[in-house]
N, C-alpha and C positions, 0 to 999 in steps of 0.2 A: 699606137697608131691604128692598129686593127680595131681596137675597142672604139675609138673615135669614129672610124668609118661605119661601124655597125650602128652606132647611135645616130649618126647623120642619116643613114639610109632609113632607119626606123622612124625618125622624126619626119623625114620627107614623106614617107608612106602614110603616116598618121595624118599629117596636114593635107595631103592630097586627097584623102578620103573624107575630109570634113566638108560639109555643105553649108554654105551660108544660109541661115534661116531668113527667108524673106518675110518681113513683117507686112501683114495685110493692112492696107490703108483703111482708115476708119470711114464708114459711110452712114448716111441717114437718108433713107428713101421713103417718101410718102406716097402710098398707093391710092388712098381715097380720103376725101374730106366731105363731111355733110354738116352744114350749119342749120340750126333750128332754134325756136324759142319756146318757152313755157312760162307760166306764172306760178307764184307761190306766195304765201303769207308769212310775215314775221311781225309779231306784235301789232296786229290789226292794220298793217300796211301791206299793200299788194306790190310785189316786185315782179319784174320781167327778167328772166334769165336768158342769155344767149349761150347756147350749148354748141359743142363741136364733137362730132364723132370722127376720129382720125385713126387710120391704120397704116402700117408700113413695116419697114425692117431697118435694123441697125446693128452693127457689131460693137457699139460703144459700151463702155462699162457703166455708164449712167445716162439716162434720158430724163429731161424735165420739160414741163410745159407751164407757161405763165398764165395766170388768171388774175382778174381784178373785180372789185365790187365795193361799193360804198366807200370809195377813196383808198382802198387797200390793194396792194399788188403782192402776189405771192407766187410761189412755184410748187408744183406737185411732181412727184416722181412718176414716171411711166414705167410700169413693170413689163418686161418682155415675156412672151410666151415661147413656145417651141420654135426652133430655127431662127432665133434672133428677131422674131416678128413681134409687133405690138398692135394693140387694138384698145382704144380708150374712148369713153364717152364722158365728157367733163364739162362743167359750167365754166365759161371763160369770162363772162361779165354779167353783173346784175345791177339793176337800178330801179328806183321807184317807178311804177307804171304811170304815175302822174306826169312824168316827163312826156310831153307831147311830140317833141321833135323825133324824126326817125333816128335810130341808133345803129351803130355798127360796133363790132368787137375786133380787137387785134390780139394776136398771141404769137408766141415763138416757141418752137421746139428746139431744144439744145441738146446736143450729144457731146459727152465728155469722154476722153480716152482713159481717164482714171477717176476714182471716187475719193473725195477728201473726207466728207462727213458721212456717217452711216444713214442719216435721215435728212430729208430736205425740209427746212423750216421756212426760210426766205430764199430769195434768189442770190444770196451772197455766198461766195466761196464754197459751193457745193461740189464742184468738180474741178479738175485741173488737167493739165496737159493740152493736147489738141482739142479743139472744139469745132463743131459744125452747128450753125444756127440757121433755121428756116423760119421765116416770118409768114404768117397767114392772116388774112383779113376777111371778115364776113361781109356779106351784102348788107345794105340798109334794111333794118326791120322797123315797122311802125310801132 
């Protein structure tokens, strides 16, 4: 009986000193965006690219950004720098300059709470768990 009382008191003491670890909620904050265009040549064809400089912060395990061009859509990983911050300058969309209509670009930054694949190839099954997705749209460019 004495032995049972001692174990009960010790167990109560151990569990009363345990603190529940609070899991920090995942976040994705965008602090600045800048859209711009540039031209480049591929096989004697001039293309216009719509680029995005974006910076912010996130505590996600994986960040990706979508891009497209010439009918293809893909994802690129955004590498974080110190203090969970990121800063990237990336082409979001490209098209032949012969298109005369004003063009705009759309993209999305996605934050994943865990990583499934070590490298991002396409936008399929690259992360899992909780996600945060932020859509961005450029102005029209001639």
